[in-house]
N, C-alpha and C positions, 0 to 999 in steps of 0.2 A: 299682337301676333305679327304684324308687318315689321315692327321694330326688331323683334327677335329674329325673324327671317333675314332681315337686312344684316344684322350682326353676324349671323352664321355665314352668309355669302361673303362678307368682307373678310372673315377669318380664313376662308378657304381660297381667298385671292380672286373672287369674282366680283366685278363691279357692275351691277345691273343698271340699266338705263333708268333715269328718274322720270316718272310720268305723273303729271298733275291730274288728280282725280276730277277736278272741275272741268277738264277739257275733254273727257273721254266720251267715245261712242261705244256701242256694244254690238255683238253679233246680230241682235234682233233690231238694231236701230241704225239706219244708214247714216254715214258721215257725209254730209253734203259738201261738194266742191263745185266750182264753176262748171256748168254743163254736164254734171253727173254726180255720182256718189260711189262710195265703197262701204263695205262692212269689215269689221275687225274683231278678232278674238285674241286675247293676250294669254301667255302662259300663266297657269293658275297659281304657281308657286312664287310669282313675282320676280323670278330670275329671267329677265328679258334682255336678250343680247342682240336682237335684230328683228328683221321683218321679211316675210316671204310674200311678195305681191303677185297674186295669181289672177290670170285672165281665163274665165270659164269657156266651155265649149258651146257649140251651136245650140240654140234654143234653151240655154240655161240662164241663170241670173246670179247675182251676188247672194241673194237669199237662199236659192237652191244650192249654191256652191258651199255655203256654210253648213249644209246638211250632209255633205260628203265627209262624214266624221273621220274616216280612216286617214284621209289626207290632212285634215285639220289637226287631229291628234298627233300625227307623226311630226308635223311642223312644230307644234307646241313642245313635243319631246326634245326637239333640237334647240329649245329656248328661243324660238322665233315666234313673233306674233304672226298670225295668219290673216292676210288681207284678201278679200274677194272684191275685185273691181266690177262694176255693173255695166254691161253692154246695153244697147238699145234694142228692145224686142228680141233678146237672145242673140244678138249679132254684134259684129265689130266693123268699123269703117277703116280698115287698113288699106294701104295702096293696092290698087288693081283688084280689090275684092268686090263682091256683088253689091255691097251696101256702102253708101257714102252719106251717112246721116249726121256726122259731126266730125270735128277736128280731134281725132284721138290722140295725136301727139300733144296737143295743148291740154287735153283732159289728163293724160298720164303725168305731164309736168305738174299740173295742179294737184294730183294725188300725192306725188312725191313731196311737193311743197307742204301740203297739209300734214302728211305723216311726220315731216321734220318739225313742223311748228307744234303740233299736238303732242307728239310722242318722243321727239328727239332722234328719229331714225335718219341718220345721215347716210350718204351713199355707201360708205364702207360697211354699213350695217344692213344693207338692202340687197335682197336676192329677188330676181324677177322670174316668173314661171307662167305656165299655162298649158292647156290641153286643146288639141285640134286647132280650130280657128283661133282659140285663145293662145295657143302656142305661136301661131302666126303673129298675133299681136305682140307677144313677148319678143319675137325675133325682130320685128320692125322697131320696137322700143329700144332694143339693144343697138340696132343699126343707127337709129336717129338720135338717141340720147343715152348711149351706153355708159357714159361717164357718171351717170347718176345711180349706178348699181355696182355691187362688188362681184356678183356672179349671176348666172342664169341656169335654171334646171327646167327643161321643157319636155313635153310628150306629144308625139304624133301630129306635128304640124310645123311647117316652115314658111318661107316666102311664097308668093304667088307670081305667076308670069304676067308681064315680063319681069324677070328677076332684076333686082338692083345690081348695079356694078359695084365693085369694091369701093370706088371713090364716092359712091352715094352714102356710104356709112362713115360714122366717126371712126377715127383711128383708135380711140380709147375704148375698144370693145372689152366687155367683161369676160373672164373665163367662163366656160360653160360645159354642161352635160346635157345631151339630148338623147331621148329614148324613142325608138321607132320600130314597128313590127313589120316583118316580111309578109304577113298575111293581112295587113291592114287594107281593107277595101274602101274605107271612108276617106282616108287621106293616104293613098299608097306612097311608098318610097319614091316612086317616079312621078307622083302627082297624077291628077286626072282632070278632065274637062268638067266644068259645072255649067250646064246649059251650053249655049253657043258662043258666049262672050267671055267667059271667065275660065281660068285654068290654074289649079294648084301647082306649085312648083315642085321640082325634083329636090329631094332632101339632100342628096350628095352634092349636087351643084350649088344648092343654097349654102351648105356648109363650107364648100370651097371658097365662096365669096367672103365669108367672115374670116376664114383662115388666111386668105390672101391679104385682106385689109389689116389683120392683126399681125401680119408678118411672121406667121408661124413657120417654123423650120421643119418642113416635111421629112427631112432626113433624120430627124430625131424621133420619128414615130415609134410608138411602142404599144404593147397590148396591156390592158388592165382588165380585171374582172370585177364588175359591179353587179350585185344581186344575182350572181351566177351567170351573167352575160359577159362574153368576151367583147371588149370595147376597144376602139381605136383611139389612142390618146396621143395628141401632139402637145408636148410639154413646153416647148420654147416659143410661145407667143408673147406679145408685148406685155400682157398683164397676167398670163397664166395659161393653164391647160385648156385645150379644146378637145372634148371627148364626145364621140359618137358611139352609142350602144344600140346595135341592131339585134333585136330579139326575134323569136320565132312565132310570137303571138300577134294579136290583132290591134285594134284601135282602142287603146286603154292608157290610163294613168293610174299606177298602183302605188300604194303607200310604201311598199318595200323598195320600189325603184326610187321613190322620193328620198327615202332614208339613205340609200346608197349614193344618190346624187348630191345631197346636201353634205354628207360626210366627205365625199371626194372633193367638194369645193371648200372644205374647211370650216363648216358650220356645225355646231357652235364654235365660235372663236374663244 
């Protein structure tokens, strides 16, 4: 069956990634890396063209994230493997966040390395994403090692205060789509205080940092519609578009938004 499927894919001009079955993990089995783990599900038809590396929200886990089937199935429909990285006790240790349990930058680098070694997912085949504080993790990942991803699609979370300066981020930032709701009370567009020591960042100020670092030409700004949402698109950045989609709903990551975001970023390729 696999031989027949491969023959069909080759006939229609699709070259799927080659994956060694001896090296695979599964959605129900964590893939261990130094200081952490991730779970992965591959497209069932064998037509694997890349990977979506997702950071879960507060109090979730890689195991629970794999049960969010609408997001998983939408990712697979784009011929991308779905990867859920595991936080510690449902949290992440990004800069200026409430928890500092491990070096997340090193963990993410280890995940990227493992995905390349096990599955052949190179940076040009990798999309990063996340929800809420997981979106914050994705933003810091883009800032710190954006050259390791081809794109970013995130929901309802950005940097935390004090915000990084543009020079704190790599210049090789990936193109991106971010969705955020005007009625989001968990991670509002303007951010909010968490206790007395910590503060979520402002989404528009966070976006401005990435756009400045990526040398986006604000004069080229245009409007695009994704999933029925009018979005601000800056097309002339170093590596591609920077898109912000502000919708009227709350704190959420929906499969239809993911569909629109991945399509806008050109996946599948």
